[in-house]
N, C-alpha and C positions, 0 to 999 in steps of 0.2 A: 674352311678345309684348307692346305698348304701342300706343297709338292716336296718331298725330300731327296735331295740328292747324295745324303749322307746318313743313309737311316741307321746305322750303327751308332755313329755319334750323337746324334738327335735321342735315341733310346738310352744312352748313357747319361745325357743329359737331364732326361725326364726323371729319369729311377734314382737319381743318384742324392743322397741325404746331403752331401759335401755342395752338393750345386743348388739344391731348392730348401728354402727357407723352411717352406710348409709342406713337408710331403707326408699323406697320412696312409697312402696305399700304391702298392705295384703289383699288376696282375698281367701273367703272360700265358697264351693259349699252345705255346710251344717253347723248346728252348731257343739258347742265344745263337747256338749254330744253324738255326734255320737262317736267321738275318745275314748270317755272313756268306752263305751258300746263295741267297737271293741275289744279296749286291753284286757277286761275282756274275751270276747269271745275267743280271740286269746290264754289267757293264760291257759284258760280250754282247748281247744284243744291239745294243748302242754304239757300239764299235761296229759291228757288222753292217750295220743300216748307212754308215756316213753321214748321220745327223748332225749337224754343229749345235752347241749349248752344252747344256749340262744332262747328264744322264741320271732320271728320275727313278730312285730306286725303291720309294714306297711312297703313302701320301699318310695324311695325319689332321684330325679333326678336333678341335677345341672346344667341349661341349659346356656352356654355362649352367650351375644348378643354381635350385633357389636356395636362398642363405638359412632356410629352415632345418634344410637337410641334414646339417653337422650333430644337431639335436634331435634328429628321427631315427636316423639310420647308421649303422656300423660301415665305417671308410669301406673296409674290404669286401662285404656284401655288397654294400650297392656298386662298386669298382667293378664285382666280377658278373652282376646282374647287367650294367650295361655293353660291357664288353662281350659275354656270352650272347645277348640278344643280336648284336651286330654279326658275330660269327655264324650263326643258325641262320639268318636272312640273306647274308652274303656268299659265305663259305668260303673265307678267309682267314687265314691267321693275325691274331693283332698282339699288341702288347699295350699295356696303359697305363697311367697314372692319376694320383686325383691329389691335387694341390689346393693352395689357397694362396693368395697373392701375399705382398709385405704384410699390408693393411689388415688382411682377412676380411676385405669386402667382397671377394671375386671366388667362389667356390669352383671348382670347374674340372673337367676331365681332360687329359689327353690321350687320343686314341689314335695310336699309328696302326696302319692295316697295310697288308701286301695286297697288290694289284695282280700277283698272278697265284695261282695254286700249284701243290707238290703235287708231282705225277706218281702213280702207285708203283710204277716201275723206272728206271732211269732208260731216258732214248738215246744209246750209243752210236756212233758213226764211224766205221771200221776203213781206214784208207785202202784202197785199191791198188794205189800207186804211191810214189815216195811224193810228199806235199810240202809245200815251200811257202812259207811265211815271212814277212817283212818286219821292220821294227816295230811298226803300228798294229800288227800282227793279222796283217792282210793278206789273203791268200795270194802269191803270183804264180805265174805257169811253169818258169823253169827255173832252175839253181841260180842261172848267171844274176840272176836279178837280186841276190841276195848276198851277193859276192861283193869282196873290195878290190882295189886295184891289186892286190899280192894274191887274189884267187881263193881268199878267206871268207868263210862265214861272217859277215859284219855283226857286232855285237849287238843283240836286241833281236836276230833273226833265229828262226829255228826250222828243222827239218823234222816233219813225221813221217818216218818208215814205213813201207806198205805192209799192210796188217795190224798196225797200231791205230788205238782210239783217236783220232782226233778231234772229236766234240761229243760231249756228254752233258744232257740236259736233265734237270731234275725238275723243271717247273711249265707250265703252261704258259702259252702267249699272255701277255696283260689283257685283263677284260675291258673291255671298250666302254663299258658302262660307267664306267669310273670315272673318264675323262668328260662325260657329258654335264651341261649345267641342270640338266633336268635331276641327276643324281643328287647332287649337294641340297635340291629342294626335297627331295622324297626322303633323303636323311634327317632334314629340319624336321618336317612333320612326324616320321617314326619315333625321332626321340623325345619330341614336344607333345607326344601323345603318352609315352613313356612316364615322363614326368608328370604328367597332368594326372596319370592314375597313383602317383605316389603322395602328390600335396596333400595337406590336410586342409588347409584354406585356401578356399576357391579364389581369393585376392590372388594367391600366389600361380596361378594356373596361367600358363604360356600360351602365345599365339604365334603364329608364322606369318610374316608380313605379306601382303597380298601386292606384288608390285603392278598389278593391272588393275587395281582397286582404285577409290578417289582420292587417297590419301599419298602422300610421298615419304619416302623412310628417311630418317635422320641417320648420318654416317655415324660411326665410330673414330673418335680420335686416338689414334695410337701413341704410344709412349715415343718421345721427342721426335715427333712428324711433323718435317719442314713447314706443314702446309696446313698447320693446327690452327691458325688464325683464319684462314681463307674458310675451311670446313664448318669452323665455327658459326661463321657469318651466315653462310649458306644453309647451316641447319635452323637459324634464326629465321630464313626467310621460308622454308620448308614448315617450319613450325606455325607462322601466319599463316600460309597456305591451308594446313589441316584444320587450326580453330576455324578458318572460315568455312570449309567443308563441315565441319560441326554444327555452323550456323545456319549454313543453308538445309540443312535436312532437317534441325527441327523447325526451321520457317517453312518446311512442305515445299520445298524444290525437289522437283525430279531427280532421281540419282542419274538418269540419262541424261540429264540437262549438263549436271555436275560435270560427268565424264564425259562430255562433248566439249566442254569450256578447257578441260585439264587437257584435251589432247589438240585442240586446237591453239590453245595460248600459251601451253608449257612445252608438250612433247614436239609438235609439228615445228615450234618457234626456236626450239633447242638445236633442233635439227638442222633449220634454214640457217644458224647461226652459225655452225661449225662448218656448212657447207662455204658459206660466205668468207667468213671471219676465222675459221680454222679454231683451235681450242683456246678460246677467251673466257675463263671462269669467271670473271668478273662482269660479265653481261648476264649471268645466271639471275643475278638478284634481280635487274630490270626486267627482264623477263618474267619472274616467278611475281613481284608486284604489280606487273601488267595484269597479269592472272587474277590475283587476289582482289583486285581493282573491278575487274569484268564481273565476277563472282558476288563481290559486296553489292554491285551496282542490280543484279539479278534480285537477290535477296531483297533490297528495298523497293523494289517494284513487286514481289510478289507480296511483301506483309502489306504494301500500302493497297493491294487490292482486296487482299483480305480485312482488311479494315472496313474499307468501303462497302463490301459484302455484307459483312457480319462482324461487330465487334466480338459477339460470344464465342465465332468459331476462332479465335486467335487465343482466349483466355480460359476455356472450357473445352472438354470433350461433348462430342454429341450424345455419344453412348456411353454412360458410366455405370459403375459396377451396380447391378440391381440386387441390394441385400435382403429384399422380400416381394413379393409379388401380391397386390388384392386379390384378397379370396371370394370368388365367384360366389352370387346370390342363390341362394338353396333352392332347386326345384321342388315341388311337390311329387311325392310317392308316387308312381302309378304300380297297379296290381299286375305280377306277371305269374304266368302259370309256368312258361316253359324254362329250360334250364339256361343261366345266363353265363355270357362270356368269362371268362376268368380275365383279370386286370392285368395288366403287366405293372412291375414296379416303376417307380419315378426315377428318372434317369439322373444318372450320379453323376458328379461334378469331375471332368479329367483333370489330372495335375497340371495340367498345361491352363488350362482356365483358372484353377485355383490361384495361381499367383498374379492374373490378372489387376486385381485390385492394388498390390502392391505396386506393380509396373506403374498403373494408373497414375499413383502419387508421384512418382520418378518423373513421368511425362509431363504432368502439370507443373513440376518444379523447374522444369527444363523450359515450359512455356513463360514461364512467369519470367525467366532470367533472360530469356529473349527479347520480353516485352520492355526490361528495363534498359538492355541495349538498344531496341530501337527508340527508345524516350530519348537515351544520350545521343545516339547519331541524327536525330530531330532536331535537338539542340546545338548541336555543332555544325550542323548545316546551315542553321539561321545565321551562326556567327561567321560562317565564311561567305555567306551573302554579303553580311552585312560587310565584312570585309572588303570584297570584292566591289561595293558599291560605291567606298568611300571616293569622295572628290575633294580637290581643293587642298586647303591646309588640313582638314582631317584625317586628309590621308597619310599626312605624316606624324599626327599627335596621337591617332587612335588606334592607327593599323596594330602597332609593337602590343598594344592592349589584349587586341582581339585576338592577333597571334598566339599568343601567351595562355590565354584561356582557351583556345581551340587545341593546343598542344598538351594542356592539362586533359582535358577534354579525350583525347586520343588515348592518351595514356589510361585513364580509366576505361574505356569501351576493350581496351585489348586486355585489360586485368578482368573485366568483364566476361569476354568471351574465351579467355582461359578457363574461367568458372563454368562454362558450360561442359567440358570436355571431364572437368573435375568432378562435376555432379555424376556422370556416366562411370569413372573410374571409384567413385567413392563407394558404387555399389556394385564394383566388381567387372565392369564392364571396360574392354580396352577401350574404346571410343563411342559416341554416339551413334554412329551407325549401326555397330553390334548391337546396341542398346534397342536401338528404334525397331530391328529387324526381330528381337525377343520379343517385344511389346506389339508388334502388328501379327507375329505369331498366337501368342497369349488372349488378345483382342478377339481375334478370328476364333478360337478357340471357346473362349466366353460367349461370343455370340451365337455360335452353334449349340450350345449347352441350353442357353436361354431361351432359342426356339425350338428346342427339342423338350423343355420343360413347358413351355406356352401349349404346343399341341397335346402332351399328354395330358394337362390340367381340361384343354377343351374336351377332348375325347374322351377321357377315364376319369378325373376326379370328382365333377358333379354327380356321373353314374354313381361313384363309388359310394359318395355320401348319401345319394339319395334310397340305394340300397340298404346303408346302415339304418336309416330314418326308417326305411320300410319292416327292415327285421324287428326294429325295436316297437314300431306300431303293431307288429302280427303277435309279438309276444306280449304287449299290452291286452290286446284283442283276447288273445286265450287266455291270459290270467282273469279278467273279465268275465270269461265266459265260463272259467273254473269257480269262480267266486258265487257266480249265479245259480250254478251247479249245484254247489255244495247247500246254497241258501235253499233250494227245492227240496232236496234230500230232507236236510232239518224239517222244513215245513211237514213234508209227508210223516215222517217220526212222529212229530206233536200229534197230528191227527189221527193215528193209528192209536196212540196213549191216550 
C-alpha cells in the first residue's frame, strides 16, 4: 500500500493507454469529479491542521495476481470483482486498473481508494460576522492583519462577509482504520482468500507471510533501487536461515525451540546492535549466520541422539498406513432365543485420514533427504577435525587440500538443504512447516479411524459373523428336517398302498 499526494495525477497515470504499455481494463465506482472534490477537501483539512509535509489525498494497493488468470478470466469482469469486493467491505469509492509489466511476467491490479466517505448532504457553515483569511487561507481575527502598508487587502487574502458560506464539507473525516498496520495485513488475507477461490491449480494458491512465525521474509528489490546489492545479500542470509528451519522441522526439533533461537539470536541481537551501533545493515549477515550455526548445532544434537536411541526412528515411521487388518478367528455360534441387538455399520474413513498414506510417502522422502544431509555433514566434520589437528609441515601441505574438500562439501550440503523445501513445494506446500502441519493432522485422523475400526471389529465383527454362521446352520437344520419329513410321508404312502 502507498499514500497518494496527487490522486488525480495517479488516476490518469494508471488508466492511460498512452502511459501504460499493457493496460487491459479500467473500472471506477464513481465519476472523476468525485476525486477532484476529494482532493480539494483533503487540501483544506491539511491546511487547517497546520501539519508539515505532504497532504495525503488517497491510498493505493498493488495486488499481484497469478499468471494463469489472463487465460482464465476476462479482464473487465476480474477487475470489477476485485474492486467491488473492496468497496462492499470498506464502503469507500475506488478506481482501479489491470496491467501487465513490459515483460508480461507480473499481472497486477492498481486499486486507488478514498479514505473518506461522501456525506448524504453537504455540511455548510455560514459566517455570523465578517471573516478574514490570509494568504495561507488561515483565519485571522481582524481586517488589519490582511492589509498592506497602503491599507489595501494583500494579494491572496480574502474576506467572507456576514451571511456567506465560509466552509462547505462534502466528506467525512478520514477513516483511522486505513492508517493502521493491521489494515494492510487484513487486506492481504482478504485478497489472498479471494485469489485462492479463483485459482484452478492448487500449486498457484497464495499464502500471507507470518512475521511472527519461524521463517524470515525475503525483501523485494524494486527497480533502480540503490540498495539492491545489499538487499540481495541479506536475502541470501534469510534464505539460509529458512533452509535451516526446514531442516530442523524434519529433524523433529520442537518449533518452540526454533522460535526461541530466532528471538534470542536474531530479533534480540538486531535490536541490541541498533541500540549500540545504530543502523548498520552490514552487521545483519553476521547476526543471522550466528543464529544459523546455533540452530544447525541443535539439529545435529537431536539427530545424533535419535540415532543412539533407535535407527528406525530416523528412517521409518512407527505408525505406517494399515492397508488391511488381520481377520479375527471365528467363534462357534451360540443359540440365542432373545432378539439380537442391531449391529452398527463399519466406520467410514474420513477425507483427512484418507490422504495420510500419500502424505506419509512425502514424509519418508523428507526423512531420507535429511539422512543424506546428516551423512554429508558427518563427512565434512571429519575433514574439519583433520584440518584443525594438522601440525608441522603437513599444516602447510595438506591444509589447502582439506579446505577445498570442505568447501565443496558445504556447497553440496547447501544444495541438499534447498532440496528439503523443494520436496514440500513440489507437492503444493509453501514450506516444510506447512507440510508437517498437514501431515500431523492427517496422521491423527488416520489413527483415530484405525482405533474406531479396531473397536468395531472387537465388538461387532465376530458377533456379526457368528450370527451369519448361526443363521446358515439354522437354515441347514431346517432343510434337513424338511427332507426327513418328506421321506416319512412318502414311507407312509407306500405302506398304505
